[in-house]
C-alpha positions in Angstrom: -4.8 96.8 -42.2 -5.3 97.1 -46.0 -2.3 95.7 -48.0 -2.6 95.7 -51.7 -1.0 93.5 -54.3 1.1 96.5 -55.4 2.3 96.9 -51.8 3.5 93.3 -51.9 5.2 93.6 -55.2 6.9 96.9 -54.1 8.2 95.3 -50.9 9.4 92.2 -52.9 11.2 94.4 -55.3 12.9 96.3 -52.5 14.0 93.0 -50.9 15.1 91.6 -54.3 12.6 88.8 -54.0 10.8 87.2 -56.9 7.4 85.9 -55.9 5.4 83.4 -57.9 1.8 84.4 -58.7 0.5 81.9 -56.1 2.7 83.4 -53.4 1.5 87.0 -53.8 -1.9 86.6 -52.1 -0.4 84.6 -49.2 2.2 87.3 -48.7 -0.4 90.0 -48.9 -2.5 88.3 -46.1 0.6 87.7 -44.0 1.7 91.3 -44.3 -1.8 92.5 -43.4 -1.8 90.3 -40.3 1.6 91.7 -39.2 0.6 95.3 -39.7 -2.7 94.8 -37.9 -0.9 93.3 -35.0 1.7 96.2 -34.9 -1.2 98.7 -35.1 -2.9 97.0 -32.1 0.2 97.8 -30.0 -0.7 101.5 -30.3 -3.8 100.8 -28.2 -1.8 99.7 -25.1 -1.7 102.0 -22.1 2.0 102.4 -21.4 1.8 105.7 -19.4 3.0 103.9 -16.2 5.7 101.8 -18.0 9.2 103.2 -17.8 11.3 102.9 -20.9 13.6 99.9 -21.0 17.2 100.8 -21.8 18.8 97.4 -21.2 17.4 93.9 -21.0 18.6 92.9 -17.6 19.0 96.2 -15.8 22.6 95.4 -14.9 25.9 95.7 -16.8 27.0 92.9 -19.0 29.8 90.7 -17.7 33.1 91.6 -19.2 36.5 89.8 -19.2 39.8 91.3 -18.7 41.5 92.4 -21.9 44.7 90.4 -21.6 47.0 89.3 -24.4 46.9 85.6 -25.2 48.4 83.3 -27.8 47.1 83.9 -31.3 47.5 82.2 -34.7 50.5 82.8 -36.8 49.9 84.1 -40.3 50.7 80.7 -41.7 48.2 79.0 -39.4 45.5 81.5 -40.2 46.0 81.0 -44.0 46.4 77.2 -43.8 42.8 76.4 -44.7 42.1 79.4 -46.9 40.7 78.5 -50.3 42.8 81.2 -51.9 45.6 83.3 -50.7 48.2 85.7 -52.3 51.3 87.1 -50.7 50.2 86.3 -47.2 46.6 87.6 -47.5 43.2 86.0 -48.0 41.8 86.3 -51.5 38.1 87.1 -51.6 35.7 88.1 -54.4 35.2 91.8 -55.0 32.1 93.2 -53.4 31.9 96.7 -55.0 
């Protein structure tokens, strides 16, 4: 599969990666190998294979939903690096 330098730089920009000049060619080759492998999967004859909806074919084990002892607010906040009026203080993300 043909992957260009511009493809690598575009993907790096989308992923917020900064690549050194010597890494661009290695990344281009790796991307080409991955895409070639993915394209080779199209050649498989899967007409007789049923779609797989779950990995094991049986339901996942579940536990009963029963109340149990939990932390108090003071215990939960005991090791917090920052707290204010009973709440964790975290950096803004937006």
